[in-house]
C-alpha positions, 0 to 999 in steps of 0.5 A: 160814524157819529157816536155819542157817549152818555156818561152819568157820573157823580158830578155831571150827566155828560154827552160827548159826541165824536166823529170816529171810525176804527183806526182813527182818532175820535174827533170831538163834535159836540159836548152837552153837560148838566151838573147834577152832583148825584153823590150829594143827592143821597139820603141818610140810607144811601139812596138817590132821592126822588128829586134826584132821580127826577133831575137825572131823568130830565138831564138824560132827556136833554142829552137824548135831544142833543144827540138827535139834533147832532145826528148821532148814530149810536149812543153808548150810555154808562153810569159810574160810582154814584149810581153803582153804590146807591142803595136803590140803584136797581130802582133808579136804573129801572125808572131811567129805562122806563122813562127814557128808553136808555139802558145804563151800563153800570161800570165797576170801579176796576172797569173804570180804571181799565177804560181810562187806562186804555184812553191814556195808552192810546193818547201817549202811545207805546213809547210811554212804556210802563204807564201809571194812570191816576183819575179822581172823579166825583165818587172814586179814585181810579189807579191803573198800571201796566205796559200794554193796553190792558193794565196789570193792576187796576183799582178803584177807591172810594175817594172821589172829590164830591163824596169826600167833600159831602162826608167830611168838609161841611164848613166854608171854609172848612174846619182845620181839624176836619181837613186834617182828619180827611187828609189822614183818612185819604192817606190811609186808604191809598197806602193800603193799595200802594204795594200792588203797584210798587212791586211791579217797578217804577213806571216810565210815565205817570199821567193824570186825568179828570177835571180835578187834576186839570183844574189843579194843574191850571191853578198851579200855572199850566196852560189854559184849555184854550191852548189846545189838547196837544199842549203839555200840562204838568202838575208837580207835587211841590205845587200841590204841597203849596196849594193845599193849605191855601185852598183849605183857607179859602171859601168856595167863592174864593176858590171859584175865582181861581183860574180854570176853576168852575163854580160847580167844582169849587166846593170839592177842589180841596178834597180833590187836592188832598187826594192828588197830593196823597197819591203823588206822595205815597206813590213817590211821584214828583209830577204827573202829566195831564192827559186830555183823554179819560173814561169817556174816550176809553168807552168810545175806543173800546166800541170802535175796537169791536167795529168791523174794519172796511 
């Protein structure tokens, strides 16, 4: 069957179309994206503005049309932290339902972590052993650990690259004092939860997902996306330690000129790098392997698990 997963995230509204059936690897058929950066469209009370809601609805209409054009049989729509934490979330969801017919399923932070973990487990397989998965989104950081397909520990922290950039790094380039204050904040937040994971022993394999980690790996020398998903990509902590001060000294325009960095993500790359560096340091990790699959694939895999086999 042809499935579409509609991901209303903190940065983008992304429709991923795949051809899939139970027991098989989902094959990407089409991708449609609209950059909204909902996390940056909140008013002083934490509500998504009317303009932001209008842009969201327009993006969903475009995704619906793309799904229809590509012959999608079923769309799996979900939303993450930007809508989950908006003070007017119920009103936004109501307007989306009324104007598009789409009922967005709002995932909790731990649900995001568990579904991303499932995707990583299926990608790397049982031979990966105890798996630690890190995922930096626009609104939150998810961390999950375990031996099976369901993680033993799954947490979500309010340390998304977009959220932190908007709240803490207004300058271009940012003020060094702001960078230092954000670094301290990020490390304090992560340190509170490290014990939940380390008491379970060291992982056998550590992986990272998300656009932020992929872009950081690329500027640190990893293979281009054009070389395919089966090419191994590694991001070392030493590379992050070298790149963080360099990114902090750059303007957004200069970051956007780096290999693999999109113009829309350049502004929040420094905040993402600070989170990535802190996570690797505090978890005692020398490197992470980039996983091509993440939350969207986890949603698809979970849906396929509930389809009857022929």
